[in-house]
C-alpha positions as a LaTeX table, in Angstrom:
\begin{tabular}{lrrr}
\hline
Residue & $x$ (\AA) & $y$ (\AA) & $z$ (\AA) \\
\hline
Met1 & 221.92 & $-18.65$ & 221.86 \\
Glu2 & 219.66 & $-15.57$ & 221.24 \\
Lys3 & 220.00 & $-12.22$ & 221.86 \\
Arg4 & 216.36 & $-11.31$ & 222.39 \\
Ile5 & 214.46 & $-7.43$ & 222.13 \\
Thr6 & 210.88 & $-6.84$ & 222.46 \\
Ile7 & 209.03 & $-3.91$ & 220.39 \\
Asp8 & 205.38 & $-3.26$ & 221.64 \\
Phe9 & 203.66 & $-1.77$ & 218.65 \\
Arg10 & 201.36 & $-0.33$ & 221.06 \\
Lys11 & 204.00 & 2.75 & 221.04 \\
Ile12 & 204.40 & 2.45 & 217.54 \\
Ser13 & 202.33 & 4.17 & 215.15 \\
Asp14 & 203.89 & 4.75 & 211.50 \\
Ile15 & 207.00 & 3.40 & 209.66 \\
Ser16 & 209.28 & 6.09 & 211.36 \\
Asp17 & 208.27 & 4.85 & 215.07 \\
Leu18 & 209.46 & 1.53 & 213.24 \\
His19 & 213.05 & 3.15 & 212.62 \\
Asp20 & 213.19 & 5.18 & 215.48 \\
Lys21 & 213.09 & 1.43 & 217.63 \\
Leu22 & 215.06 & $-0.86$ & 215.98 \\
Asp23 & 217.70 & 2.10 & 215.21 \\
Asp24 & 217.99 & 2.22 & 219.48 \\
Glu25 & 217.65 & $-1.17$ & 220.15 \\
Leu26 & 220.34 & $-2.21$ & 217.31 \\
Gly27 & 222.46 & 1.02 & 217.19 \\
Phe28 & 221.97 & 1.43 & 213.48 \\
Pro29 & 224.83 & 4.21 & 212.10 \\
Asp30 & 224.04 & 7.61 & 212.28 \\
Phe31 & 223.92 & 7.61 & 208.46 \\
Tyr32 & 221.29 & 4.86 & 208.60 \\
Gly33 & 218.57 & 5.72 & 206.13 \\
Arg34 & 215.60 & 5.19 & 207.58 \\
Asn35 & 214.04 & 3.06 & 204.34 \\
Ile36 & 213.39 & $-0.71$ & 203.40 \\
His37 & 216.83 & $-1.26$ & 202.13 \\
Ala38 & 219.10 & 0.17 & 204.79 \\
Leu39 & 217.13 & $-1.82$ & 207.13 \\
Ile40 & 218.18 & $-4.54$ & 205.44 \\
Asp41 & 221.76 & $-3.90$ & 204.87 \\
Cys42 & 221.98 & $-3.45$ & 208.94 \\
Leu43 & 220.46 & $-5.66$ & 209.95 \\
Gln44 & 222.38 & $-8.46$ & 207.68 \\
Ser45 & 225.61 & $-7.11$ & 208.69 \\
Met46 & 225.00 & $-8.06$ & 212.41 \\
Arg47 & 227.07 & $-11.09$ & 211.10 \\
Phe48 & 229.81 & $-8.73$ & 210.09 \\
Pro49 & 230.54 & $-6.68$ & 213.04 \\
Glu50 & 234.00 & $-5.40$ & 211.27 \\
Glu51 & 230.63 & $-3.14$ & 208.70 \\
Gly52 & 229.86 & $-1.70$ & 211.72 \\
Met53 & 226.21 & $-1.61$ & 211.24 \\
Ser54 & 224.95 & $-2.59$ & 213.92 \\
Arg55 & 225.90 & $-2.50$ & 217.79 \\
Val56 & 224.46 & $-5.67$ & 218.17 \\
Val57 & 226.60 & $-8.50$ & 217.24 \\
Leu58 & 225.40 & $-11.84$ & 216.29 \\
Gly59 & 227.87 & $-14.94$ & 216.03 \\
Asn60 & 227.48 & $-17.58$ & 213.54 \\
Glu61 & 225.07 & $-19.88$ & 216.13 \\
Glu62 & 223.32 & $-16.83$ & 217.38 \\
Val63 & 220.47 & $-15.71$ & 216.42 \\
Leu64 & 218.24 & $-12.11$ & 217.30 \\
Met65 & 214.82 & $-12.60$ & 218.52 \\
Leu66 & 212.12 & $-10.35$ & 218.05 \\
Glu67 & 209.43 & $-10.36$ & 220.55 \\
Leu68 & 206.83 & $-8.35$ & 218.33 \\
Ile69 & 203.65 & $-7.55$ & 221.55 \\
Asn70 & 200.78 & $-6.47$ & 220.39 \\
Phe71 & 201.62 & $-6.76$ & 216.32 \\
Ser72 & 198.20 & $-6.91$ & 215.36 \\
Asn73 & 198.43 & $-3.23$ & 216.30 \\
Ala74 & 200.26 & $-2.31$ & 213.40 \\
Asn75 & 199.32 & $-0.71$ & 210.15 \\
Met76 & 200.08 & $-3.11$ & 206.98 \\
Val77 & 202.73 & $-0.23$ & 206.02 \\
Ile78 & 204.74 & $-1.62$ & 209.21 \\
Ile79 & 203.89 & $-5.24$ & 208.82 \\
Asn80 & 204.65 & $-5.79$ & 205.39 \\
Ser81 & 208.20 & $-3.64$ & 205.82 \\
Leu82 & 209.08 & $-5.37$ & 208.84 \\
Leu83 & 208.46 & $-9.06$ & 207.76 \\
Val84 & 210.17 & $-8.66$ & 204.06 \\
Ala85 & 213.28 & $-6.99$ & 205.92 \\
Val86 & 213.37 & $-10.15$ & 208.22 \\
Glu87 & 212.73 & $-12.85$ & 205.03 \\
Thr88 & 215.44 & $-10.81$ & 203.06 \\
Val89 & 218.10 & $-11.21$ & 205.78 \\
Asn90 & 217.34 & $-14.45$ & 206.40 \\
Gln91 & 217.08 & $-16.23$ & 202.77 \\
Arg92 & 220.59 & $-14.36$ & 202.45 \\
Glu93 & 221.58 & $-16.06$ & 205.71 \\
Leu94 & 220.70 & $-19.55$ & 203.92 \\
Asp95 & 221.91 & $-19.15$ & 200.53 \\
Arg96 & 225.39 & $-18.69$ & 202.49 \\
Gly97 & 224.53 & $-22.17$ & 203.55 \\
Arg98 & 224.12 & $-20.77$ & 207.23 \\
Lys99 & 221.21 & $-20.94$ & 209.53 \\
His100 & 218.46 & $-18.05$ & 209.79 \\
Ser101 & 219.68 & $-15.01$ & 211.81 \\
Ile102 & 216.13 & $-13.57$ & 212.62 \\
Leu103 & 213.89 & $-15.17$ & 214.35 \\
Leu104 & 210.26 & $-12.96$ & 215.50 \\
Ala105 & 208.06 & $-14.00$ & 217.81 \\
Met106 & 204.47 & $-12.55$ & 218.47 \\
Ser107 & 202.61 & $-11.63$ & 221.80 \\
Phe108 & 199.95 & $-10.25$ & 223.04 \\
Thr109 & 199.22 & $-8.20$ & 226.22 \\
Glu110 & 196.34 & $-6.22$ & 226.99 \\
Ser111 & 195.43 & $-2.68$ & 225.80 \\
Arg112 & 195.59 & $-0.46$ & 229.33 \\
\hline
\end{tabular}
């Protein structure tokens, strides 16, 4: 089972925009630090709702599908931050003997 969030990178011009979008979609706490470490912590906590770090909760067999539209429009800071965060969260899940929790799907839509 999956939960899906779509992010259109035509609307994300810098790392601050990425943090805003993920915060809006995933419901991070008011004290969200808006850096890679805080992002990793909030994404990791989706499996631990008692931590109160994300409005989105994943059960043990659920995954979050991040559909990245126009991802090629993103700059390297954004790309690197998102990929490192997802890789770190998924590696922690594997280290705990569980399946990954975040999948990435990249698709292209024509610029308007």
